[in-house]
C-alpha positions in Angstrom: 120.1 55.8 125.9 120.1 59.5 126.7 118.4 61.5 123.9 116.7 58.5 122.3 113.2 59.6 123.6 111.5 62.9 123.1 111.9 65.1 126.1 109.0 64.7 128.6 110.0 67.4 131.1 107.0 69.6 130.3 104.6 66.8 131.3 106.2 66.4 134.7 104.3 69.4 136.0 101.1 67.4 135.6 102.1 64.7 138.0 99.9 64.6 141.1 101.8 62.0 143.0 105.0 62.4 145.0 108.1 61.6 143.0 111.6 60.6 144.1 114.5 61.0 141.7 117.6 59.0 142.8 121.1 59.6 141.5 124.6 58.7 142.6 126.2 61.7 144.3 129.4 61.1 142.3 127.6 61.3 139.0 127.4 65.0 138.8 125.8 65.1 135.4 122.8 62.9 136.4 122.6 64.4 139.9 122.1 67.8 138.2 119.5 66.3 135.8 117.6 64.8 138.8 117.5 68.3 140.5 116.2 69.9 137.2 113.5 67.2 136.8 112.5 67.4 140.5 112.0 71.1 140.1 109.4 70.4 137.4 107.4 68.0 139.5 105.0 69.6 142.1 105.9 67.0 144.7 109.4 66.1 143.4 112.3 65.3 145.7 115.9 64.3 145.0 117.9 61.7 146.9 121.6 61.5 146.1 123.4 58.3 147.0 126.6 59.1 148.8 129.6 57.2 147.5 127.8 56.0 144.3 128.2 57.1 140.7 126.1 56.4 137.6 125.0 52.9 138.7 123.8 53.7 142.2 121.5 50.7 142.6 124.5 48.4 141.8 127.1 50.3 143.7 125.1 51.0 146.9 122.0 48.8 146.8 121.3 49.1 150.6 121.5 52.9 150.5 119.1 53.0 147.5 116.7 50.7 149.3 116.8 52.8 152.4 116.1 56.0 150.5 113.1 54.5 148.7 111.8 53.0 151.9 112.0 56.3 153.7 110.3 58.0 150.8 107.5 55.5 150.7 107.1 55.8 154.5 106.6 59.5 154.1 109.7 60.4 156.1 111.2 63.8 155.5 114.2 64.1 153.3 
């Protein structure tokens, strides 16, 4: 769970690949964390799933798939 691992935020600046952080828009805590982490990744981007909370892939699977598909296709946010 949260806090069980040592924080790795500092290492995120070394990533050289694009990175998509997905969170449910209704999960304000983890949406904020996604924004913070994306700011540490040189090519980081956040996608918030409208109408979804903490379990976005379960709550809105088609929306999550579309966000990931668009990201992998290189489409703008």
